[in-house]
C-alpha positions in Angstrom: -9.1 -9.8 -26.4 -12.3 -8.5 -24.9 -13.0 -7.0 -28.2 -12.8 -10.2 -29.8 -9.6 -9.3 -31.6 -7.0 -12.2 -31.9 -4.9 -10.6 -34.6 -2.4 -8.9 -32.1 -1.0 -12.1 -30.4 2.6 -12.8 -30.2 3.8 -16.2 -29.2 6.8 -16.2 -26.8 9.5 -19.0 -26.7 12.2 -19.6 -24.1 14.8 -17.6 -26.1 12.6 -14.5 -25.5 11.6 -15.1 -22.0 14.6 -16.9 -20.3 16.1 -13.6 -18.9 13.1 -11.5 -18.2 13.3 -12.1 -14.5 16.2 -9.7 -14.5 14.1 -6.8 -15.8 11.4 -4.7 -14.2 8.2 -3.5 -15.9 6.2 -5.9 -18.0 7.4 -7.8 -21.0 3.9 -8.0 -22.5 2.8 -4.6 -21.3 -0.3 -3.8 -19.2 -3.8 -2.9 -20.0 -6.4 -1.1 -17.8 -9.2 -2.4 -19.8 -11.8 -4.1 -17.6 -13.8 -6.9 -19.2 -16.2 -7.4 -16.1 -18.0 -4.2 -16.9 -19.9 -5.6 -19.8 -20.9 -9.2 -20.1 -20.5 -9.0 -23.8 -16.8 -8.3 -23.2 -16.4 -11.3 -20.9 -18.1 -13.5 -23.8 -15.6 -12.0 -26.3 -12.6 -12.6 -24.1 -13.7 -16.4 -23.5 -14.4 -16.9 -27.2 -11.1 -15.2 -28.3 -9.1 -17.3 -26.1 -10.8 -20.6 -27.3 -10.3 -19.4 -30.9 -6.6 -19.2 -30.0 -6.8 -22.7 -28.8 -6.0 -21.6 -25.1 -7.3 -23.9 -22.5 -5.4 -22.8 -19.5 -4.9 -19.0 -18.5 -2.5 -17.5 -15.9 -3.3 -13.9 -15.0 -0.7 -11.8 -13.2 -1.6 -8.7 -11.2 -3.4 -7.1 -8.4 -6.9 -7.1 -6.9 -8.5 -5.8 -10.1 -6.7 -8.3 -12.3 -7.7 -11.1 -9.9 -11.3 -10.0 -10.0 -11.2 -10.2 -13.7 -9.8 -13.6 -13.7 -12.5 -14.7 -11.3 -15.2 -13.5 -13.6 -13.5 -14.8 -16.7 -13.2 -18.3 -15.0 -17.1 -18.1 -14.0 -18.0 -17.1 -17.5 -15.9 -19.8 -19.1 -18.0 -22.5 -17.3 -15.4 -25.1 -17.4 -14.0 -24.2 -20.9 -11.0 -22.7 -19.5 -8.8 -23.3 -16.5 -7.8 -19.9 -14.9 -5.3 -19.3 -12.1 -4.0 -16.0 -10.7 -0.4 -14.9 -9.7 -0.5 -12.2 -7.1 1.8 -9.1 -8.3 1.2 -5.8 -6.8 3.6 -3.3 -5.1 0.4 -2.4 -2.8 0.8 -6.0 -1.2 -2.9 -5.8 -0.7 -4.2 -9.2 -2.1 -5.7 -11.4 0.5 -2.9 -13.5 1.3 -1.7 -14.6 4.9 -0.1 -11.8 6.8 3.6 -13.2 6.4 3.2 -13.7 2.7 4.0 -10.9 0.3 2.8 -10.2 -3.3 5.8 -10.2 -5.6 7.1 -6.9 -6.5 6.4 -5.3 -3.1 9.9 -6.0 -1.6 11.5 -4.6 -4.7 9.4 -1.5 -4.5 10.2 -1.1 -0.7 13.8 -1.6 -1.4 13.9 1.4 -4.0 11.6 3.4 -2.0 13.8 3.2 1.2 16.7 4.3 -1.1 14.8 7.4 -2.1 13.6 8.2 1.3 17.1 7.8 2.7 18.3 10.5 0.3 15.4 12.9 1.0 16.2 12.5 4.9 19.6 13.7 4.1 18.4 16.5 2.0 15.8 17.6 4.4 18.3 17.8 7.1 20.7 19.7 5.0 18.2 22.3 3.9 16.1 22.3 7.0 13.0 21.4 5.4 10.2 18.8 5.6 9.2 16.2 2.9 5.7 14.9 2.5 6.5 11.7 0.5 3.4 10.2 -1.1 3.6 6.5 -1.9 1.2 4.3 -3.9 -1.2 2.2 -2.1 -4.9 2.7 -3.1 -6.5 0.6 -0.4 -3.8 -0.3 2.1 -0.7 1.2 3.6 1.7 -1.7 3.1 4.2 0.0 1.1 4.3 3.2 3.1 4.8 1.5 6.4 7.4 -0.8 4.8 9.3 2.2 3.5 8.9 4.5 6.3 9.7 2.0 9.0 12.9 0.7 7.3 14.1 4.1 6.4 13.5 5.6 9.8 11.2 8.2 8.4 9.9 10.8 11.0 6.5 9.4 10.7 4.1 7.4 8.5 0.4 8.0 7.9 -1.9 5.2 6.4 -5.5 4.9 6.0 -5.7 2.1 8.3 -5.5 4.3 11.3 -8.7 5.6 10.4 -10.5 2.3 10.0 -14.4 2.5 10.3 -14.8 6.2 9.9 -14.4 8.9 7.4 -10.9 10.5 7.6 -11.1 14.2 8.1 -8.5 16.3 6.5 -8.0 18.3 9.7 -7.0 15.2 11.5 -4.4 14.3 8.9 -3.1 17.9 8.9 -3.0 18.2 12.8 -1.1 15.0 13.0 1.6 16.3 10.7 1.6 19.7 12.4 1.8 17.9 15.8 4.9 16.0 14.5 6.5 19.3 13.2 5.9 21.0 16.7 7.3 18.2 18.6 10.4 17.9 16.1 10.8 21.8 16.5 10.8 21.6 20.4 13.8 19.5 20.1 15.6 22.0 17.8 15.0 20.1 14.6 13.6 22.0 11.5 13.6 18.9 9.4 11.5 15.7 8.9 10.2 13.3 6.4 6.5 12.0 6.5 5.6 9.1 4.4 1.9 9.2 3.6 0.0 6.5 1.7 -1.8 7.9 -1.3 -5.0 5.9 -0.2 -5.7 8.5 2.5 -7.1 10.7 -0.3 -9.7 8.1 -0.9 -10.8 8.0 2.6 -11.0 11.8 3.3 -14.3 13.2 3.7 -15.6 14.7 0.4 -16.7 17.8 2.2 -13.0 18.4 2.9 -12.1 18.1 -0.6 -14.6 20.8 -2.0 -13.8 21.4 -5.5 -12.3 18.0 -6.2 -15.6 16.1 -6.7 -15.2 15.3 -10.4 -12.1 13.3 -9.9 -11.4 10.9 -12.8 -12.0 7.3 -12.4 -10.3 4.4 -14.2 -12.0 1.6 -16.0 -12.4 -0.4 -12.8 -14.4 2.5 -11.1 -11.4 3.5 -8.9 -10.6 7.1 -8.2 -7.3 8.1 -10.1 -5.6 9.1 -7.0 -2.9 10.8 -9.2 -5.7 13.3 -10.1 -6.0 14.1 -6.3 -2.6 16.0 -5.6 -2.8 15.0 -2.0 0.8 16.1 -1.4 0.2 19.6 -2.5 -3.2 19.7 -0.6 -1.5 18.4 2.6 1.4 20.8 2.2 -0.8 24.0 1.9 -3.0 22.9 4.7 -0.1 22.1 6.9 1.6 25.5 6.1 -1.7 27.3 6.9 -2.2 25.5 10.2 1.3 26.3 11.4 0.8 30.0 10.5 -2.0 30.1 13.2 0.7 29.3 15.9 3.2 31.9 14.4 5.3 29.0 12.9 6.7 28.4 9.6 8.1 25.4 7.7 9.6 24.8 4.3 7.7 21.8 3.0 8.2 19.9 -0.3 5.8 17.2 -1.6 7.3 14.3 -3.5 5.3 11.5 -5.2 7.0 8.2 -5.6 5.5 5.0 -7.1 5.9 4.8 -10.8 9.8 4.7 -10.5 9.4 1.9 -7.9 7.0 -0.4 -9.8 9.2 -0.5 -13.0 12.5 -1.1 -11.2 14.6 -4.2 -11.8 13.7 -6.8 -9.3 16.0 -7.5 -6.2 17.1 -11.1 -5.9 14.4 -12.1 -3.5 11.6 -11.1 -6.0 13.6 -12.7 -8.8 13.5 -16.0 -7.1 10.0 -15.6 -5.9 8.5 -14.9 -9.3 10.2 -18.0 -10.7 8.7 -20.0 -7.8 5.2 -18.5 -8.4 5.5 -19.0 -12.1 6.5 -22.7 -11.9 3.9 -23.5 -9.4 1.1 -21.6 -11.5 2.2 -23.7 -14.7 2.5 -27.1 -12.7 -0.9 -26.6 -11.0 -2.8 -25.7 -14.1 -1.3 -28.3 -16.3 -2.2 -30.8 -13.5 -6.0 -29.8 -13.7 -6.0 -27.0 -11.2 -8.3 -24.3 -11.5 -10.1 -21.1 -10.1 -7.3 -20.3 -7.5 -4.6 -17.8 -6.6 -1.1 -19.2 -6.3 0.7 -18.8 -3.1 3.9 -19.9 -1.2 3.4 -20.2 2.5 6.4 -21.3 4.6 8.1 -22.3 1.5 5.3 -24.6 0.3 2.6 -24.2 -2.4 -0.8 -23.4 -1.2 -3.7 -22.6 -3.7 -6.2 -20.2 -2.6 -9.5 -20.9 -4.1 -11.2 -17.8 -5.8 -14.3 -18.3 -3.8 -12.3 -17.7 -0.5 -10.9 -14.5 -1.9 -14.3 -12.7 -2.4 -15.5 -10.2 0.1 -19.2 -10.7 0.5 -19.9 -7.1 1.4 -18.5 -5.9 -1.9 -18.5 -9.0 -4.3 -14.9 -8.2 -5.3 -11.6 -9.5 -4.2 -10.9 -8.9 -0.6 -8.2 -6.2 0.2 -5.6 -7.1 2.9 -5.0 -4.1 5.0 -2.2 -3.3 7.4 -3.0 -4.9 10.9 -2.5 -2.0 13.2 -2.8 -4.3 16.3 0.2 -6.4 15.1 3.6 -6.3 16.9 5.2 -5.0 13.7 3.1 -2.0 13.4 3.3 -1.3 17.0 7.0 -1.1 16.8 6.6 1.2 13.7 4.5 3.4 15.7 7.0 3.6 18.5 9.8 4.6 16.2 7.8 7.5 14.8 8.0 11.1 16.1 4.6 12.2 16.5 2.2 13.2 19.4 1.5 10.2 21.6 -0.6 9.4 24.6 2.4 9.5 26.9 3.2 13.0 25.8 0.1 14.3 27.3 0.7 12.5 30.5 4.0 14.2 30.9 3.7 17.8 32.1 7.3 18.6 31.1 7.0 17.4 27.4 3.6 19.1 27.2 4.9 22.4 28.4 7.8 22.2 25.9 5.3 21.7 22.9 3.1 24.3 24.1 5.8 26.9 24.3 7.0 25.9 20.8 3.5 26.5 19.6 3.1 29.7 21.5 0.0 28.7 23.4 -0.8 27.6 26.8 -0.6 24.2 28.0 -4.4 24.0 28.2 -4.7 25.5 24.7 -2.2 22.9 23.3 -4.2 20.1 25.0 -7.5 21.3 23.5 -6.0 21.6 20.0 -4.2 18.4 19.8 -5.3 15.7 22.5 -8.0 14.4 20.4 -5.4 12.9 18.0 -4.5 10.3 20.5 -8.0 9.1 21.2 -7.7 6.1 18.7 -4.0 5.5 19.2 -3.2 1.8 19.5 -2.2 0.4 23.0 1.3 0.3 23.9 3.2 -2.9 22.8 3.4 -5.3 25.7 5.7 -8.3 25.2 5.1 -11.5 27.2 7.9 -12.3 29.4 10.1 -15.1 28.1 9.2 -18.5 29.8 12.2 -20.7 30.4 11.9 -23.8 28.6 12.0 -27.1 30.7 15.3 -28.6 29.6 13.7 -32.2 30.1 10.7 -31.4 27.9 10.3 -33.3 24.7 11.1 -31.3 21.5 
């Protein structure tokens, strides 16, 4: 379309699409083409749609597709109505905290099944798995999978918000977890790592990886940064400094999640979103993302989705101050602030690492400097039986 080609269009009728909500993948395929990089491509896309007698357009996808939809609507200048349906397993479009993008829960469901099996294999073979999940700019999928499956720990880029991620900090967090686990006699574990960590790591720490390929939207092709193997080698090297060894396997999951047949929740959700999108645009709606909040339709204007700092669609990140994340952290087995306050625990870890307590503290205590505060729940307040509901 952005080349002005209208000869490869296939009309779809009810007979062809009435059961597609059972299937994963995309019935019409996908394209990584980016019409926003060249004004001529945007012009071509608008004119091609008008030549096809299209007056209303519903786009489906993540932040890149949403941005393309915004620019297309802007270029059309009233000649097209454009609305966007949020679909990404990254769950990072700028929706309210309680609203997921469709596809996320399905991806999490199958991701949990994979991690559950890896946890059994890890215990059986006395090894560690580093499970790298999709999630370019946010750790929603990693936390969702790790917390539900009960993985040993989960690492996401939001832990390092506001600063460059140092590879050593990531490696030492993993090494600290392995040592802590070893101190209790366990040789196994599963760490879930969001692939977006690769984007935030200081370039100086990834010497030799500067010429990473980028896609047409300017994003680093994270698949080209084999962060799993990088972490595996670095963790094993760091463990060797303490006279320790661990069998570690890196495992990437993502493509097998985004193409999976949807779970019932997503089947229903897509039908709701699709109905609302069609009803909204046919009623004159325009320039908005479709959302369901508390079971009610809420259009989110494109203008409210733009991040002033980047001029692009705002990315929703994991809120590491939330109760949900605080609980996830407490379930993880990793070095924590209270470990360094407990002389008995600290002595146990130091002995496992074959160093003095003072040396262990010197090597690892910096990891807890930005640990979120412990979860504090307000006491339950008894409701006055005579109060008006």
